[in-house]
NUVEX-531853 format. One record per residue: residue in one letter; x, y, z of N, C-alpha, C, O in turn. Coordinates in steps of 0.1 Angstrom, whole numbers. Layout:
// residues N
A	X	Y	Z	X	Y	Z	X	Y	Z	X	Y	Z $
...
//
This chain:
// residues 291
M	-23	565	168	-9	570	168	-9	585	163	0	592	168 $
T	-17	588	154	-16	602	148	-20	613	158	-17	624	155 $
E	-27	609	169	-31	619	178	-19	627	185	-21	638	189 $
R	-8	620	185	4	626	192	10	637	184	18	645	189 $
A	7	638	171	13	648	162	2	657	158	-9	653	156 $
E	6	670	156	-3	680	151	-3	679	136	5	685	129 $
I	-13	672	131	-14	669	117	-24	679	110	-35	681	116 $
T	-20	685	100	-29	694	92	-31	688	78	-22	682	72 $
H	-44	689	73	-47	684	60	-47	696	51	-53	707	54 $
Q	-40	695	40	-39	707	31	-41	702	16	-39	691	13 $
T	-46	712	8	-48	709	-6	-44	721	-15	-44	732	-10 $
A	-40	718	-27	-38	728	-37	-38	722	-51	-36	710	-52 $
R	-41	730	-60	-41	726	-74	-26	727	-80	-21	738	-81 $
L	-20	715	-82	-6	715	-86	-4	705	-97	-10	694	-97 $
N	4	709	-107	6	700	-119	-7	696	-126	-8	685	-131 $
G	-17	704	-125	-30	702	-132	-40	694	-124	-51	692	-130 $
I	-37	690	-112	-47	683	-104	-47	688	-90	-38	695	-85 $
R	-58	686	-83	-59	689	-69	-52	679	-61	-57	667	-60 $
Q	-42	683	-54	-34	674	-45	-38	676	-31	-40	687	-26 $
H	-39	664	-24	-41	665	-9	-29	659	-2	-23	649	-7 $
W	-25	665	9	-14	660	17	-16	663	32	-24	672	35 $
V	-10	656	40	-9	659	54	5	664	58	14	660	52 $
R	5	673	68	18	679	72	18	678	87	8	680	94 $
A	30	676	92	33	676	107	47	679	109	56	676	101 $
G	50	685	121	63	687	126	70	699	120	64	707	112 $
D	83	700	123	91	712	118	105	707	117	110	700	126 $
G	112	712	107	126	708	105	128	705	90	120	708	82 $
P	139	698	87	142	694	73	131	686	68	125	677	75 $
P	127	688	55	116	681	49	118	666	46	128	663	39 $
V	109	658	50	109	644	47	95	640	41	85	643	48 $
Y	95	635	29	83	632	22	80	617	22	90	609	21 $
L	68	613	25	64	599	26	54	596	15	43	602	15 $
L	57	587	6	48	583	-5	43	569	-3	50	559	-2 $
H	30	568	-2	23	555	1	22	546	-11	26	551	-22 $
G	18	534	-10	16	525	-21	2	520	-22	-7	526	-16 $
F	0	510	-30	-13	503	-31	-14	492	-21	-4	485	-19 $
P	-25	489	-15	-38	497	-15	-40	505	-3	-48	502	6 $
E	-32	516	-3	-33	525	9	-35	540	5	-38	543	-7 $
T	-33	549	14	-33	563	13	-22	569	22	-14	561	28 $
W	-22	582	24	-13	588	34	-15	581	48	-5	580	55 $
Y	-27	576	51	-30	570	64	-20	558	67	-18	555	79 $
G	-14	552	57	-5	541	59	8	545	67	15	537	72 $
W	10	558	68	22	564	75	18	568	89	27	575	95 $
R	7	565	94	2	571	107	11	567	119	12	574	129 $
K	19	556	117	28	551	128	42	557	127	50	556	136 $
Q	44	564	115	57	570	113	56	585	115	66	592	121 $
I	45	591	112	44	606	112	47	612	126	55	621	126 $
P	41	607	137	44	613	150	59	612	154	64	620	161 $
V	65	601	150	79	599	154	88	608	146	97	614	151 $
L	86	608	133	95	617	124	92	631	126	101	640	125 $
A	80	635	130	76	649	132	83	655	144	83	668	145 $
E	89	647	152	97	653	164	109	660	159	115	668	166 $
R	114	656	147	127	661	142	126	668	128	134	676	124 $
Y	115	664	121	114	668	107	100	674	103	91	672	110 $
T	100	682	92	87	685	86	83	673	78	90	670	68 $
V	72	667	81	68	655	74	56	659	65	46	665	69 $
I	58	655	52	48	657	42	44	643	36	52	636	31 $
A	31	640	38	26	627	33	14	629	24	3	631	28 $
P	17	630	10	6	632	1	-2	619	-3	3	608	-1 $
D	-14	621	-7	-21	611	-14	-17	612	-29	-17	622	-35 $
L	-12	601	-34	-7	601	-48	-19	603	-58	-31	601	-54 $
R	-16	607	-70	-26	609	-81	-34	596	-81	-28	585	-83 $
G	-47	597	-81	-56	586	-82	-60	579	-69	-68	570	-68 $
Y	-54	584	-58	-56	578	-45	-62	588	-35	-59	600	-36 $
G	-69	583	-24	-73	591	-13	-81	603	-17	-90	602	-25 $
D	-77	615	-12	-84	627	-15	-77	636	-26	-81	647	-28 $
T	-67	630	-32	-61	637	-44	-70	633	-56	-77	623	-57 $
D	-70	642	-66	-78	640	-78	-74	627	-85	-63	621	-84 $
K	-84	622	-93	-83	609	-99	-86	611	-114	-96	607	-119 $
P	-77	618	-121	-79	621	-136	-78	608	-144	-75	597	-139 $
A	-82	610	-157	-82	598	-166	-68	595	-171	-66	584	-177 $
S	-58	603	-169	-45	601	-174	-34	606	-165	-37	612	-154 $
G	-22	604	-168	-10	610	-161	-5	600	-150	1	605	-140 $
Y	-7	587	-152	-2	578	-142	11	572	-144	16	563	-136 $
D	18	575	-155	32	571	-157	40	578	-146	36	589	-141 $
K	51	571	-142	58	576	-130	65	589	-132	68	596	-122 $
R	68	592	-145	75	605	-147	65	617	-144	69	627	-138 $
T	52	615	-148	42	625	-145	39	626	-130	38	636	-124 $
M	39	614	-124	36	614	-109	48	620	-101	46	626	-91 $
A	60	618	-107	72	625	-100	70	640	-102	75	647	-93 $
R	65	644	-113	63	659	-115	52	664	-105	52	675	-101 $
D	42	655	-102	33	659	-91	40	662	-78	37	672	-72 $
L	50	654	-75	57	656	-63	66	668	-64	67	676	-54 $
L	72	670	-75	80	682	-77	72	695	-76	76	705	-70 $
A	60	695	-81	51	707	-80	47	709	-65	46	720	-61 $
L	45	698	-58	42	700	-44	54	706	-36	52	715	-28 $
M	66	701	-39	78	707	-33	79	721	-36	82	729	-27 $
D	77	725	-48	78	739	-52	68	748	-45	70	759	-40 $
H	56	742	-44	45	749	-37	48	751	-22	45	762	-17 $
L	55	742	-16	58	743	-2	72	749	1	75	751	12 $
G	79	752	-10	92	759	-8	103	750	-4	112	754	3 $
H	102	737	-7	112	727	-4	121	725	-16	117	719	-26 $
E	134	730	-15	143	728	-26	148	714	-27	151	709	-38 $
R	150	708	-16	156	694	-16	150	687	-4	147	692	6 $
I	148	674	-6	141	666	4	147	652	6	155	648	-2 $
A	144	646	17	146	632	19	133	625	16	122	630	20 $
L	133	614	8	121	608	3	120	594	7	130	586	6 $
V	108	590	12	106	576	16	94	571	8	83	578	8 $
G	95	560	1	84	555	-7	82	540	-4	91	532	-3 $
H	69	536	-3	66	522	-2	58	518	-14	49	525	-18 $
D	61	506	-19	53	500	-30	52	510	-42	62	514	-47 $
R	40	514	-46	39	523	-57	46	536	-54	52	542	-63 $
G	46	541	-42	53	553	-38	68	552	-41	75	561	-44 $
A	74	540	-39	88	537	-42	90	538	-57	101	542	-62 $
R	80	534	-65	82	535	-80	82	550	-84	90	554	-92 $
V	73	558	-78	74	573	-81	87	578	-76	93	587	-82 $
G	91	574	-64	104	579	-58	116	575	-67	125	583	-68 $
T	116	563	-73	127	559	-81	128	568	-93	139	572	-97 $
R	117	571	-100	117	580	-111	121	594	-107	128	600	-115 $
F	116	598	-96	119	612	-91	135	613	-89	141	623	-93 $
A	140	602	-83	155	602	-80	163	603	-93	174	607	-92 $
K	158	598	-103	165	598	-116	162	611	-124	172	616	-130 $
D	150	616	-124	147	627	-132	150	641	-125	152	651	-132 $
H	151	641	-112	153	653	-104	164	651	-94	162	653	-82 $
R	176	648	-99	187	644	-90	191	655	-80	196	652	-69 $
D	189	667	-84	194	678	-76	184	682	-65	186	691	-57 $
R	172	675	-65	161	678	-55	159	668	-44	151	669	-36 $
I	168	657	-45	167	647	-35	180	644	-28	190	643	-35 $
D	180	643	-15	192	641	-7	194	626	-4	206	621	-4 $
R	184	619	-1	184	604	2	171	598	0	161	605	0 $
F	171	585	-3	159	578	-7	157	565	0	167	557	1 $
V	145	562	5	142	549	11	131	542	2	121	548	-1 $
A	134	530	-2	125	522	-10	121	510	-2	129	502	2 $
M	108	510	2	103	499	11	95	489	3	85	492	-4 $
D	99	476	5	93	465	-1	89	467	-15	77	466	-19 $
N	99	469	-23	96	472	-37	107	467	-46	119	467	-43 $
I	102	461	-57	111	456	-68	108	466	-80	97	467	-84 $
P	118	473	-85	116	482	-96	108	477	-108	109	465	-111 $
T	100	485	-114	91	481	-124	98	473	-136	93	463	-140 $
R	109	479	-140	117	473	-151	121	458	-147	121	449	-156 $
V	125	456	-135	130	443	-131	118	433	-131	120	422	-135 $
I	107	438	-126	95	429	-126	92	425	-141	89	413	-144 $
A	92	435	-150	89	432	-164	98	422	-170	94	414	-178 $
E	111	423	-166	121	414	-172	120	400	-166	126	391	-172 $
T	114	398	-155	114	385	-148	100	379	-147	98	368	-142 $
Y	90	386	-152	76	382	-150	73	369	-158	76	368	-170 $
D	67	360	-151	63	347	-157	51	342	-149	47	348	-139 $
V	47	330	-153	35	324	-146	39	321	-131	30	324	-122 $
D	51	317	-128	54	314	-114	54	327	-106	50	327	-95 $
L	60	338	-112	60	350	-104	46	355	-102	43	361	-92 $
A	37	354	-112	23	358	-110	17	350	-99	9	356	-91 $
R	20	337	-98	14	329	-87	20	334	-73	13	332	-63 $
Q	32	339	-73	38	343	-61	32	356	-56	34	360	-44 $
G	24	363	-64	17	375	-59	15	386	-69	9	396	-66 $
Y	20	385	-81	19	396	-91	7	394	-100	6	402	-110 $
W	-2	385	-98	-13	383	-107	-22	395	-109	-27	398	-120 $
F	-23	403	-98	-32	415	-99	-26	426	-108	-33	435	-112 $
F	-13	426	-111	-7	435	-120	-14	433	-134	-18	443	-140 $
T	-16	420	-137	-23	417	-150	-37	420	-149	-43	426	-158 $
F	-44	417	-138	-58	419	-137	-62	433	-137	-71	437	-144 $
L	-54	442	-130	-58	456	-130	-55	463	-143	-60	474	-146 $
G	-46	456	-151	-43	462	-165	-54	460	-175	-54	466	-186 $
V	-64	451	-172	-75	449	-181	-85	461	-181	-89	465	-170 $
P	-88	467	-192	-96	478	-192	-110	475	-187	-117	466	-191 $
D	-115	484	-178	-129	484	-173	-133	473	-164	-141	475	-155 $
L	-129	461	-167	-134	449	-160	-131	450	-145	-141	447	-137 $
P	-119	453	-140	-117	454	-126	-127	463	-119	-132	460	-108 $
E	-129	475	-124	-138	484	-118	-152	478	-117	-159	480	-106 $
A	-157	471	-127	-170	465	-127	-171	454	-116	-181	453	-109 $
L	-161	447	-114	-161	436	-105	-159	440	-91	-164	434	-81 $
I	-151	451	-89	-148	455	-75	-159	465	-69	-161	465	-57 $
A	-166	472	-78	-176	481	-73	-186	475	-64	-192	465	-67 $
G	-187	481	-52	-196	475	-42	-190	464	-34	-196	460	-24 $
R	-178	460	-37	-171	449	-30	-157	454	-26	-148	446	-24 $
E	-156	467	-24	-143	473	-20	-137	467	-7	-125	464	-6 $
E	-146	464	2	-141	459	15	-135	445	13	-124	441	18 $
T	-142	436	5	-137	423	2	-124	423	-5	-114	416	-2 $
W	-123	432	-15	-111	434	-24	-99	438	-15	-89	432	-16 $
L	-101	448	-8	-90	454	0	-86	444	11	-74	443	14 $
T	-95	439	18	-92	430	29	-84	418	25	-75	413	32 $
H	-86	413	13	-78	402	8	-63	405	8	-55	397	12 $
F	-60	418	4	-46	422	3	-40	424	17	-29	419	20 $
Y	-48	431	25	-43	434	39	-40	421	47	-30	420	54 $
R	-49	411	45	-47	398	52	-36	390	46	-28	385	53 $
S	-37	388	33	-27	379	27	-13	384	25	-4	377	24 $
W	-12	398	26	1	404	25	8	406	38	19	411	39 $
S	2	402	49	7	404	62	12	391	69	6	381	67 $
Y	23	392	76	28	381	84	17	377	94	14	365	96 $
D	11	387	101	0	385	110	-13	390	102	-15	402	101 $
P	-21	380	98	-33	384	90	-42	394	97	-50	401	91 $
G	-42	394	110	-50	403	118	-44	416	122	-48	423	131 $
M	-33	419	115	-25	431	118	-34	444	119	-33	452	128 $
L	-42	446	108	-51	457	108	-64	454	114	-70	444	112 $
T	-69	463	122	-82	462	129	-93	465	119	-90	471	108 $
P	-105	460	121	-116	464	112	-118	479	111	-121	484	100 $
E	-115	486	121	-116	501	121	-106	507	111	-108	516	104 $
E	-93	501	112	-83	506	103	-86	503	88	-84	511	79 $
I	-91	491	86	-95	487	72	-106	496	67	-106	500	56 $
A	-115	500	76	-126	508	72	-122	522	67	-128	527	58 $
V	-111	527	72	-105	540	67	-102	538	53	-105	547	45 $
Y	-95	527	49	-91	525	36	-103	522	27	-104	527	15 $
V	-113	515	32	-124	512	24	-132	524	20	-136	526	9 $
R	-133	533	30	-140	546	26	-132	554	16	-138	560	7 $
A	-119	553	16	-111	560	6	-113	554	-8	-114	562	-18 $
Y	-114	541	-8	-115	534	-21	-129	534	-26	-132	529	-38 $
Q	-139	538	-18	-153	539	-22	-156	552	-29	-167	554	-34 $
Q	-147	561	-29	-149	574	-35	-150	573	-50	-144	564	-56 $
P	-158	581	-56	-159	581	-71	-145	581	-78	-138	590	-75 $
G	-143	572	-86	-130	572	-94	-118	566	-87	-108	564	-93 $
A	-120	562	-74	-108	557	-66	-103	543	-72	-91	541	-73 $
V	-112	534	-74	-108	521	-80	-102	523	-93	-91	517	-96 $
R	-108	531	-102	-102	534	-115	-88	540	-114	-79	537	-121 $
G	-87	549	-104	-74	556	-102	-63	546	-99	-52	547	-105 $
S	-65	536	-90	-55	526	-87	-53	517	-99	-42	513	-102 $
C	-63	514	-107	-62	506	-119	-53	513	-129	-44	507	-135 $
M	-55	526	-131	-48	534	-141	-33	534	-137	-24	535	-145 $
D	-30	535	-124	-16	534	-119	-9	522	-125	2	522	-129 $
Y	-16	510	-124	-10	498	-129	-11	497	-144	-2	491	-151 $
R	-21	503	-150	-22	503	-165	-11	512	-172	-9	511	-184 $
A	-4	519	-164	7	527	-169	20	519	-170	31	525	-173 $
A	20	506	-167	32	498	-166	40	498	-178	53	500	-177 $
A	34	497	-190	42	497	-202	50	510	-204	62	510	-208 $
E	44	521	-201	50	534	-202	61	536	-191	72	541	-194 $
D	58	530	-179	68	531	-169	81	523	-173	92	527	-170 $
V	79	511	-178	90	502	-182	98	509	-193	110	509	-193 $
A	91	516	-202	98	523	-213	107	534	-207	118	536	-212 $
Q	102	541	-198	109	552	-191	122	546	-184	133	551	-185 $
D	119	535	-177	130	529	-169	141	523	-179	153	523	-175 $
Q	137	518	-190	147	512	-199	156	523	-206	167	521	-209 $
E	150	535	-207	157	546	-213	170	550	-205	180	553	-211 $
D	169	549	-192	180	553	-184	184	542	-174	189	545	-163 $
A	183	530	-178	186	519	-169	201	519	-165	204	514	-154 $
D	209	525	-174	224	525	-171	228	537	-162	239	538	-158 $
R	218	546	-159	221	557	-150	216	554	-136	204	555	-133 $
L	226	551	-128	222	547	-114	218	559	-106	223	570	-108 $
I	210	557	-96	206	567	-87	218	572	-79	226	563	-74 $
D	220	585	-78	233	590	-72	232	591	-57	242	589	-50 $
C	220	594	-51	219	597	-37	219	584	-29	217	573	-35 $
P	223	584	-16	222	572	-8	208	566	-8	198	573	-7 $
V	208	553	-8	195	546	-8	195	535	3	204	528	5 $
L	183	535	10	181	524	20	169	516	14	158	522	11 $
T	170	503	13	159	495	9	156	486	21	165	479	26 $
M	143	485	25	138	476	35	127	467	29	120	472	20 $
W	126	455	34	116	446	29	112	436	40	120	433	48 $
G	99	431	38	95	421	47	100	407	43	98	403	31 $
E	107	400	52	112	387	48	101	377	45	104	367	38 $
D	89	379	49	79	369	48	69	372	37	58	366	36 $
F	72	382	28	63	385	17	67	378	5	79	379	0 $
S	58	370	0	62	360	-11	66	368	-24	74	362	-32 $
A	61	380	-27	63	386	-39	76	395	-40	80	400	-50 $
V	82	397	-28	94	406	-28	105	398	-21	114	393	-28 $
G	105	397	-8	116	391	0	118	377	-3	130	372	-3 $
Q	108	370	-7	109	355	-9	110	352	-24	112	341	-28 $
A	109	363	-33	110	361	-47	123	366	-53	127	362	-64 $
Y	129	376	-47	141	382	-52	152	384	-42	149	384	-30 $
D	164	385	-46	175	390	-38	174	405	-38	179	412	-47 $
V	166	411	-29	162	425	-29	174	434	-30	175	444	-38 $
L	184	432	-21	196	441	-20	203	440	-33	208	451	-38 $
D	205	429	-39	212	427	-52	204	435	-63	211	441	-71 $
V	191	434	-63	183	441	-73	186	456	-72	188	462	-82 $
W	186	461	-60	187	476	-58	202	480	-61	204	492	-64 $
K	211	471	-59	225	475	-63	226	477	-78	236	483	-83 $
G	217	472	-86	216	474	-100	209	487	-104	208	490	-115 $
V	204	494	-94	196	506	-96	203	518	-90	201	529	-96 $
A	210	517	-79	216	528	-72	231	525	-69	235	513	-67 $
R	238	536	-67	253	534	-65	256	530	-50	265	522	-47 $
D	248	536	-41	251	535	-27	239	530	-20	229	537	-17 $
V	238	517	-17	226	510	-12	229	502	0	239	495	1 $
R	220	504	10	221	495	22	207	488	23	197	494	20 $
G	207	475	26	195	467	27	192	462	41	201	458	48 $
V	179	462	44	175	458	57	163	448	56	152	453	53 $
P	165	435	57	154	426	57	147	427	71	154	427	81 $
I	134	426	71	126	427	84	120	414	87	111	410	79 $
P	124	407	97	118	394	100	103	395	105	99	406	110 $
Q	96	384	104	82	384	108	74	396	103	67	403	110 $
C	76	398	90	70	410	84	66	407	69	73	400	62 $
G	54	412	65	49	410	52	52	423	44	62	430	46 $
H	43	426	35	45	437	26	43	451	32	51	460	29 $
L	34	452	41	31	465	47	40	468	59	36	469	71 $
C	53	469	56	63	470	67	61	481	77	62	479	89 $
Q	57	493	72	56	504	81	44	503	90	43	509	101 $
E	34	494	87	23	492	95	25	480	104	21	480	116 $
E	32	469	99	33	457	106	45	457	116	44	452	127 $
R	56	464	112	68	464	121	73	479	122	84	482	118 $
P	65	488	127	69	502	129	81	503	138	88	513	137 $
D	83	494	147	94	495	156	107	494	148	116	503	150 $
V	108	485	139	120	484	130	121	495	120	131	502	119 $
V	110	498	113	110	508	103	113	522	109	122	529	103 $
N	107	525	120	110	539	126	125	540	130	131	550	128 $
A	130	530	136	144	530	140	153	531	128	163	539	128 $
E	151	524	117	159	524	106	158	538	99	168	543	94 $
L	146	543	98	144	556	92	151	567	100	158	575	93 $
L	150	567	113	157	577	121	172	576	119	179	586	118 $
D	177	564	118	192	562	116	196	567	102	206	574	101 $
F	188	564	92	192	568	78	190	583	76	198	589	69 $
L	181	589	83	179	603	82	188	612	90	189	624	88 $
A	195	606	99	204	613	108	214	621	100	220	615	90 $
G	216	633	103	225	642	95	218	650	84	224	659	78 $
W	205	646	81	198	654	71	193	667	77	185	667	86 $
E	199	678	72	196	691	77	189	700	68	187	712	71 $
G	185	695	56	177	703	47	185	712	39	180	720	30 $
//
């Protein structure tokens, strides 16, 4: 899919780390933030479509892909500042922001901390960190959140996953999808290579180990709702989100102006599994965004 768009890979040292992002298109800026266990590559089916109308920026988050994987800074306030530094570097005063999974957590914090820099926000297949913390129990862990606890254990996940990255990642891609064969072996191999880089597994673990700090940040301003328009989309067939929560109701407790779109025959990786629905909804939600 990416061959249809002229994508450039760019890097710069911003907010104390070397950040990598891809860029395509021209027009008002739209930023795409990936989740776990992906990289910017998870947006390959959106980039060529959005790039026909917008400047698309898809970074690798701190700890992922070709962005640096430092030992600290994985709380979402710091990761939102990574995004802010990238915007300043590229000269984008205000953006439309799309986040999936972990990227939606960064986006939620960004929308609260930097209200004048965001015009609209899309949160894909995500339950905010504070809500998960408030509802977490054994049953929820069984529904799919067990790895939140596992990745929070110091050092052990890295030791167990090292050399088994393909087995580790494939488990999620298969079990999180309505169609377990959605990703081809070649597509999975792209992610495997990314997670085999030195520090990559630790980077994703540190993202989850920041949960206590993230919850504390979220509790501080829980009563301050996101001001900008919000679209939330989720896979109806993902046990840990669409089948575990009333997603629209959850987001109505986080933002003032929310529209919800459940996606049928879809698991967690909405943008990869149902790009037809996701792209149409994104274009509709972004209509009128002029930068």
